[in-house]
KENUDREN-414119 format. One record per atom (N, C-alpha, C): residue in three letters; x, y, z. Coordinates in pm, whole numbers, padded with zeros to 5 digits, always signed. Each point is the difference from the previous one (the first is absolute). Example, Ala and Ser with C-alpha at 12.3 -4.5 7.8 and 13.67 -1.06 7.14 Angstrom:
ala+01319-00569+00780/ala-00089+00119+00000/ala+00090+00120+00000/ser-00035+00105-00072/ser+00082+00119+00006/ser-00077+00109+00073/
This chain:
met-01075-08510-06726/met-00039+00084+00114/met+00124+00027+00086/thr+00049+00123-00004/thr+00123+00035+00070/thr-00030+00106+00106/pro+00013-00033+00129/pro-00021+00101+00104/pro+00101+00112-00009/leu-00036+00117+00050/leu+00092+00114+00002/leu+00112-00025+00100/thr+00115+00060-00026/thr+00109+00001+00096/thr-00027+00106+00106/arg+00082+00004+00103/arg-00014+00102+00104/arg+00015+00140-00059/asn+00099+00018-00087/asn+00019+00131-00061/asn-00118+00038-00088/gln-00058-00096-00069/gln-00115+00029-00083/gln-00123+00037+00084/ile-00017-00065+00113/ile-00110+00039+00091/ile+00019+00145+00044/ala+00123+00033+00040/ala+00029+00136+00046/ala-00024+00100-00113/trp+00043-00034-00121/trp-00021+00088-00116/trp-00150+00024-00021/arg-00077-00108+00002/arg-00144+00014-00028/arg-00068+00089+00104/ala+00034-00019+00127/ala-00060+00082+00104/ala+00038+00147-00016/ala+00125+00025-00036/ala+00048+00138-00015/ala-00074+00074-00111/gln-00048-00073-00100/gln-00067+00067-00112/gln-00132+00064+00040/asp-00056-00042+00111/asp-00128+00055+00045/asp+00015+00119+00096/leu+00123+00038+00030/leu+00021+00112+00091/leu-00025+00132-00072/ala-00069+00090+00067/ala-00039+00127-00061/ala+00113+00102+00008/asp+00001+00091-00095/asp+00095+00110+00001/asp-00019+00082+00128/gly+00111+00031+00066/gly-00005+00079+00122/gly-00024-00079+00127/ala-00008-00133-00010/ala-00030-00082+00118/ala+00121-00013+00093/tyr-00028-00007+00129/tyr+00099-00035+00102/tyr-00025-00146+00036/val+00102-00084-00023/val-00019-00144+00005/val+00103-00064+00091/asn-00047-00069+00103/asn+00092-00075+00086/asn+00019-00140-00057/leu+00124-00047+00004/leu+00032-00134-00048/leu+00046-00087+00116/gly-00070-00110+00021/gly+00035-00092+00108/gly+00120-00086-00036/leu+00045-00078+00097/leu+00116-00086-00020/leu-00029-00110-00101/gly+00106-00049-00064/gly-00015-00112-00091/gly-00042+00044-00139/leu-00095-00070-00056/leu-00044+00026-00136/leu-00040+00146-00025/pro-00074+00066+00090/pro-00045+00137-00030/pro+00112+00099-00031/val+00117-00012+00063/val+00105+00099-00023/val+00047+00000-00144/leu-00025-00108-00073/leu+00041-00007-00140/leu-00077+00100-00086/ala-00116+00043+00046/ala-00083+00092-00079/ala+00070+00133-00026/ala+00094+00039+00085/ala+00073+00126-00021/ala+00080-00002-00129/asn+00029-00119-00052/asn+00075-00010-00125/asn-00087+00022-00123/tyr-00133+00003+00020/tyr-00090-00004-00116/tyr-00104+00110-00001/ala+00034+00117+00054/ala-00093+00113-00006/ala-00031+00031-00147/pro-00126+00015-00035/pro-00035+00026-00141/pro+00061+00131-00048/pro+00056+00002-00120/pro+00058+00124-00055/pro-00103+00112-00004/gly+00045+00120+00036/gly-00088+00116-00006/gly-00084+00023+00124/arg+00008-00091+00097/arg-00074+00019+00125/arg+00099+00026+00114/glu-00031+00101+00078/glu+00082+00030+00117/glu-00060-00072+00119/ile+00070-00103+00047/ile-00046-00080+00113/ile+00107+00006+00108/met-00039+00038+00120/met+00094+00010+00110/met-00011-00126+00085/phe+00100-00087-00014/phe+00001-00124+00078/phe+00055+00030+00140/his-00072-00048+00099/his+00029+00029+00140/his+00053-00126+00068/ser+00106+00017+00077/ser+00054-00110+00079/ser-00008+00037+00148/glu-00050-00091+00080/glu-00030+00034+00140/glu+00124+00030+00083/asn+00118-00032-00052/asn+00120+00033+00075/asn+00045+00144-00024/gly-00069+00074-00091/gly+00028+00142-00009/gly+00035+00057-00136/ile-00041-00065-00109/ile+00020+00057-00133/ile-00134+00029-00063/val-00017+00122-00047/val-00117+00035-00080/val+00053+00035-00138/gly-00018-00092-00094/gly+00058+00017-00133/gly+00104-00107-00029/val-00033-00126+00028/val+00090-00112-00030/val+00004-00019-00151/gly+00122-00012-00054/gly+00017-00030-00141/gly+00024-00148-00021/pro+00038-00039-00120/pro+00030-00141-00028/pro+00114-00053+00086/val+00008-00131+00009/val+00111-00064+00074/val+00133+00046-00059/ala+00094+00033+00085/ala+00130+00051-00045/ala+00083-00110-00065/gln+00069+00036-00106/gln+00085-00094-00072/gln+00143+00052-00004/gly+00096-00087+00019/gly+00140+00034-00016/gly+00044+00117+00084/ser+00062+00100-00064/ser+00056+00115+00071/ser-00108+00091+00059/ala-00125-00019-00042/ala-00109+00081+00055/ala-00042-00046+00139/ala+00048-00117+00042/ala-00037-00053+00131/ala+00070+00079+00111/asp-00080+00054+00093/asp+00051+00076+00112/asp-00055-00064+00127/pro+00085-00048+00090/pro-00049-00068+00121/pro-00082+00089+00091/asp+00004+00132-00022/asp-00082+00090+00081/asp-00144+00009-00049/phe-00026-00049-00121/phe-00134+00008-00058/phe-00055-00141-00015/val-00077-00043+00097/val-00061-00133-00003/val-00148+00012+00032/asp-00078-00096-00052/asp-00143-00001+00031/asp-00024-00082+00127/ala-00127-00023+00032/ala-00033-00068+00124/ala+00046-00146+00003/gly+00031-00054-00118/gly+00051-00137-00007/gly+00150-00006-00014/ser+00069+00114+00022/ser+00146+00011-00007/ser+00055-00015-00142/asn-00086+00018-00101/asn+00047+00001-00138/asn+00059+00139-00030/lys+00116+00004-00065/lys+00058+00128-00040/lys-00083+00058-00114/val-00045+00123+00017/val-00091+00061-00098/val+00055+00135-00046/thr-00057+00049-00108/thr+00028+00134-00046/thr-00109+00093+00052/leu+00020+00129-00019/leu-00099+00099+00040/leu-00060+00065-00123/ala-00132+00014+00001/ala-00068+00068-00111/ala+00021+00150+00012/gln-00019+00071-00110/gln+00009+00145+00004/gln-00103+00055+00097/gly+00046+00089+00090/gly-00090+00057+00100/gly-00015-00083+00125/ala+00080-00105+00015/ala-00010-00088+00116/ala+00038+00074+00129/ala-00054-00050+00111/ala+00032+00055+00132/ala+00038-00114+00092/leu+00096+00027+00089/leu+00040-00095+00103/leu-00052+00051+00133/val-00074-00085+00071/val-00061+00039+00127/val+00030-00109+00102/asp-00031+00029+00127/asp+00020-00105+00099/asp-00122-00093-00001/ser+00013-00113+00070/ser-00106-00101+00001/ser-00130+00055+00057/ala+00011+00089+00100/ala-00121+00056+00061/ala-00082+00079-00102/gln+00070+00078-00085/gln-00069+00076-00103/gln-00058-00092-00107/ala+00075-00105-00034/ala-00049-00095-00100/ala-00129-00065+00048/phe-00005-00036+00129/phe-00122-00062+00053/phe-00110+00102+00022/ala+00036+00126+00021/ala-00103+00104+00010/ala-00074+00015-00132/met+00071-00018-00111/met-00066+00002-00130/met-00100-00115-00012/ile+00041-00118+00048/ile-00088-00116-00006/ile-00122+00019+00090/arg+00025+00033+00125/arg-00109+00010+00098/arg-00088+00121-00023/gly+00053+00101-00070/gly-00077+00119-00029/gly-00084-00009-00126/gly+00002-00116-00067/gly-00082-00019-00119/gly+00055+00065-00125/his+00135+00017-00009/his+00060+00069-00113/his+00055-00096-00106/ile-00018-00130+00020/ile+00044-00099-00097/ile-00119-00043-00085/asp+00011+00019-00131/asp-00112-00033-00089/asp-00017-00150-00015/val+00111-00070-00019/val-00004-00145-00020/val+00114-00063+00078/thr-00027-00112+00065/thr+00108-00084+00050/thr-00007-00134-00070/met+00115-00045-00050/met+00011-00134-00056/met+00064-00088+00105/leu-00067-00106+00037/leu+00049-00091+00102/leu+00005-00142-00054/gly+00090-00081+00053/gly-00003-00142-00026/gly-00109-00064+00084/gly-00030-00125-00029/gly-00105-00066+00077/gly+00018-00150+00011/phe-00041-00054+00113/phe-00013-00145+00014/phe-00139-00043-00048/gln-00102+00077+00041/gln-00137-00029-00039/gln-00080+00130-00007/val-00100+00002-00090/val-00100+00106-00005/val-00136-00067-00001/ser-00090+00048+00084/ser-00133-00061+00006/ser-00096+00073-00093/ala-00112-00065-00028/ala-00102+00056-00088/ala-00059+00129+00056/ser+00010+00019+00130/ser-00050+00124+00062/ser+00108+00107+00010/gly+00118-00027-00057/gly+00107+00099-00004/gly+00095-00002+00118/asp-00006-00102+00083/asp+00096-00011+00109/asp+00136-00039-00056/leu+00105+00058+00057/leu+00136-00029-00043/leu+00078-00068+00111/ala+00066-00110-00033/ala+00093-00065+00091/ala+00136+00000-00067/asn+00095+00074+00055/asn+00133+00003-00062/asn+00113-00009+00102/trp-00031-00055+00118/trp+00106-00027+00096/trp-00046-00115+00088/asp+00093-00066+00064/asp-00035-00110+00089/asp+00114-00021+00100/ala-00031+00014+00126/ala+00100-00016+00105/ala+00051-00143+00011/glu-00068-00095-00063/glu+00038-00140+00013/glu+00093-00048-00110/ile+00039+00086-00094/ile+00089-00044-00107/ile+00136-00035+00061/pro+00051-00121-00025/pro+00127-00041+00062/pro+00115+00094-00035/asn+00081+00032+00102/asn+00124+00077-00015/asn-00022+00146-00040/lys-00123+00048+00001/lys-00024+00139-00039/lys-00066+00081+00110/gly-00088-00060+00076/gly-00065+00074+00107/gly-00099+00101-00054/pro-00056+00085+00088/pro-00100+00098-00045/pro+00062+00112-00082/leu-00040+00011-00127/leu+00057+00099-00089/leu-00110+00086-00062/val-00092+00046+00082/val-00111+00078-00054/val+00048+00135-00052/gly+00106+00056+00058/gly+00055+00126-00049/gly-00105+00109-00007/gly+00000+00075-00111/gly-00096+00109-00016/gly-00127-00040-00071/ala-00020-00131-00024/ala-00113-00045-00081/ala-00135+00038+00060/val-00014-00007+00132/val-00128+00035+00063/val-00030+00147-00023/asp+00099+00087+00020/asp-00019+00143-00023/asp-00039+00026-00146/leu+00068-00067-00092/leu-00027+00021-00141/leu-00137-00052-00040/ala-00038-00115+00054/ala-00129-00060-00037/ala-00117+00089+00036/val+00013+00074+00109/val-00112+00086+00043/val+00022+00146-00034/gly+00126+00040-00028/gly+00029+00141-00024/gly-00001+00041-00145/ala+00031-00092-00092/ala+00003+00033-00141/ala-00142+00011-00055/lys-00015+00083-00101/lys-00133+00018-00060/lys-00044-00124-00077/ser+00096-00075-00054/ser-00033-00121-00075/ser+00110-00103+00024/val-00039-00126+00015/val+00094-00109+00027/val-00002-00098-00117/trp+00116-00016-00064/trp+00016-00097-00108/trp+00095-00109+00046/val-00033-00123-00028/val+00083-00114+00040/val+00061-00063-00124/thr+00131-00022+00004/thr+00071-00069-00107/thr+00056-00130+00058/met-00032-00112-00065/met+00042-00129+00055/met-00021-00110-00103/ala+00062-00115+00022/ala-00029-00118-00079/ala-00143-00047+00031/his-00067-00054-00100/his-00138-00043+00020/his-00008-00122+00093/leu+00104-00084-00004/leu+00006-00120+00082/leu+00126+00001+00086/thr-00004-00072+00111/thr+00119-00020+00081/thr+00094-00097-00070/arg+00120-00016+00052/arg+00094-00095-00058/arg-00054-00142+00008/asp-00089-00026+00094/asp-00062-00132+00013/asp-00126-00014-00084/gly-00035+00105-00076/gly-00115-00007-00088/gly-00132+00036+00064/ala+00002+00060+00120/ala-00124+00040+00068/ala-00041+00140-00045/pro-00130+00025-00013/pro-00048+00133-00042/pro+00031+00107+00105/arg+00033+00119-00049/arg+00020+00115+00088/arg-00124+00089+00005/leu-00088-00013-00099/leu-00128+00070+00003/leu-00102-00095+00061/val-00053+00038+00114/val-00078-00093+00081/val-00132+00063+00046/glu-00088-00085+00047/glu-00126+00050+00056/glu+00024+00076+00128/ser+00087-00052+00086/ser+00039+00070+00122/ser+00145-00035+00032/cys+00074+00096+00053/cys+00143-00019+00026/cys+00023-00098+00114/arg+00102-00082-00019/arg+00038-00095+00105/arg+00128+00043+00071/tyr+00064+00104-00051/tyr+00112+00062+00069/tyr-00050+00118+00083/lys+00089+00052+00084/lys-00034+00121+00076/lys-00029+00114-00097/val-00106+00075+00028/val-00045+00104-00091/val+00071+00132+00029/thr+00053+00062-00105/thr+00068+00128+00011/thr-00100+00115-00002/gly-00101-00009-00087/gly-00102+00102-00012/gly-00131-00063-00045/ile-00111+00050+00052/ile-00133-00056-00029/ile-00068+00083-00109/gly-00037-00065-00109/gly-00075+00065-00107/gly+00075+00112-00070/val+00132-00012-00010/val+00081+00112-00051/val+00042-00014-00146/val+00001-00120-00054/val+00060-00023-00132/val-00096+00043-00111/asp+00055+00075-00096/asp-00077+00046-00116/asp+00033-00078-00126/arg+00128-00031-00020/arg+00042-00071-00121/arg+00104-00104+00034/ile+00004-00104-00083/ile+00101-00106+00014/ile+00061-00026-00137/tyr+00133+00000-00004/tyr+00074-00030-00122/tyr+00078-00129+00025/thr-00031-00105-00074/thr+00071-00126+00016/thr+00065-00039-00131/asp+00067-00115+00001/asp+00062-00049-00123/asp-00101-00059-00097/leu-00128-00007+00042/leu-00103-00057-00086/leu-00110+00099-00036/ala-00021+00103+00081/ala-00117+00086-00021/ala+00015+00135+00069/val-00080+00095-00050/val-00022+00126+00069/val-00143-00003+00051/ile-00015+00021+00130/ile-00130-00019+00064/ile-00035+00121+00085/glu-00120+00048-00018/glu-00053+00110+00082/glu-00081-00061+00114/arg+00008+00062+00116/arg-00081-00047+00112/arg-00103+00107+00031/asn-00127-00036-00008/asn-00107+00095+00029/asn-00096-00059+00103/glu-00113+00065+00020/glu-00093-00044+00105/glu-00058-00139-00028/asn+00013-00047-00123/asn-00052-00133-00034/asn+00107-00108+00001/gly+00123+00037+00023/gly+00108-00099+00002/gly+00103+00028-00108/phe+00052-00106-00062/phe+00106+00011-00099/phe-00057+00014-00141/leu+00050+00099-00075/leu-00040+00021-00138/leu+00125-00005-00087/val+00008-00096-00090/val+00117-00018-00086/val-00005+00099-00115/arg+00106+00080-00013/arg+00011+00098-00107/arg+00085-00049-00116/glu+00105-00080+00031/glu+00089-00053-00104/glu+00048-00138+00041/met+00025-00086-00099/met+00059-00132+00022/met+00110-00022-00103/ile+00099-00083+00035/ile+00107-00030-00094/ile-00057-00077-00119/ala+00066+00014-00113/ala-00043-00068-00121/ala+00006-00152+00020/gly-00101-00069-00051/gly-00003-00146+00007/gly-00066-00055+00124/met-00035+00085+00095/met-00067-00047+00122/met-00151+00014-00014/ser-00072-00105+00034/ser-00146+00006-00002/ser-00052+00049+00134/arg-00125+00041+00000/arg-00062+00042+00125/arg-00005-00115+00100/glu-00025-00119-00050/glu-00007-00117+00088/glu+00136-00028+00064/glu+00107+00018-00076/glu+00133-00023+00056/glu+00032+00103+00108/leu-00037+00126-00022/leu+00026+00101+00103/leu-00084-00027+00124/leu-00125-00040-00018/leu-00085-00036+00113/leu+00061-00115+00079/gly+00062-00095-00070/gly+00061-00114+00067/gly+00123+00036+00080/arg+00055+00118-00025/arg+00118+00046+00073/arg-00036+00107+00105/thr-00128+00015+00026/thr-00048+00103+00092/thr-00099-00062+00097/asp+00017+00029+00129/asp-00085-00060+00103/asp-00109+00097+00044/ala-00062+00065-00100/ala-00109+00094+00026/ala-00073+00022-00133/pro-00125+00042+00003/pro-00072+00026-00125/pro+00066+00113-00079/leu-00007-00010-00132/leu+00051+00103-00090/leu-00111+00042-00096/ala-00011+00130-00020/ala-00083+00053-00109/ala+00096+00053-00107/phe-00048+00006-00123/phe+00086+00043-00110/phe-00062+00123-00066/ala+00082+00104-00017/ala-00048+00122-00061/ala-00045-00027-00144/asp-00100+00073-00044/asp-00049-00016-00137/asp+00110+00026-00102/asp+00091+00091+00034/asp+00110+00033-00090/asp+00132-00060+00047/cys-00008-00115+00067/cys+00122-00066+00051/cys+00100-00020-00114/gly+00122+00051+00021/gly+00099-00002-00106/gly+00114-00096+00027/val+00102+00008-00085/val+00117-00088+00012/val+00108+00071+00081/leu+00052-00069+00100/leu+00107+00052+00083/leu+00133-00029-00070/cys+00071+00106-00033/cys+00128-00017-00067/cys+00099+00103+00051/ala+00127-00027-00021/ala+00107+00089+00043/ala+00118-00021-00095/pro+00091+00097-00008/pro+00114-00014-00090/pro+00085-00123+00033/asp+00055-00063-00103/asp+00092-00110+00021/asp+00134+00054+00047/gly+00076-00083+00066/gly+00138+00034+00032/gly+00018+00094+00116/ile-00103+00016+00084/ile+00018+00084+00119/ile-00013-00087+00124/
């Protein structure tokens, strides 16, 4: 039983993005998804600092310090990309023009509440950024995160114990162990990594889980 890496989580989430979608990528793990847009699909990755059409992370001579995403990673520009100011980038978010936002998370509750910031984290302070705008402004909210904390505590919970970013906003969760849909009944498991039993996944989750009749195997390419 081998959990997915961060890049594999990002790859798996990117495979579900629809052709023609405008997709915001949050800081951390979500920004990796720009490297894995499915071939043949035109996806415009949006960065809240003012890029519409973020390409893969820049490598070598392609790195330009003028082209960075919201996490200060040097990026390339996709064909047809536009550079705008932050006000216009947030107008897209607040105006409902973002189809999907991928955000990191500390916790997601069974009712779809998202907690992905905390003013009490030592040496970091309040870093909510644009997450509140994205959680309520995007048409769909997907969370990419490790299934457990570094201390082994579940991140999928009955109710959030961190400050809540958005109430009832999460539609899908992609972790290193499973792909999970959140609906009016709670968490529905769509895929699990090979070798993991339902009982083992339940033991790593602090909320009830239902399993889809066609629940499949969660897999991603090796070496990414």
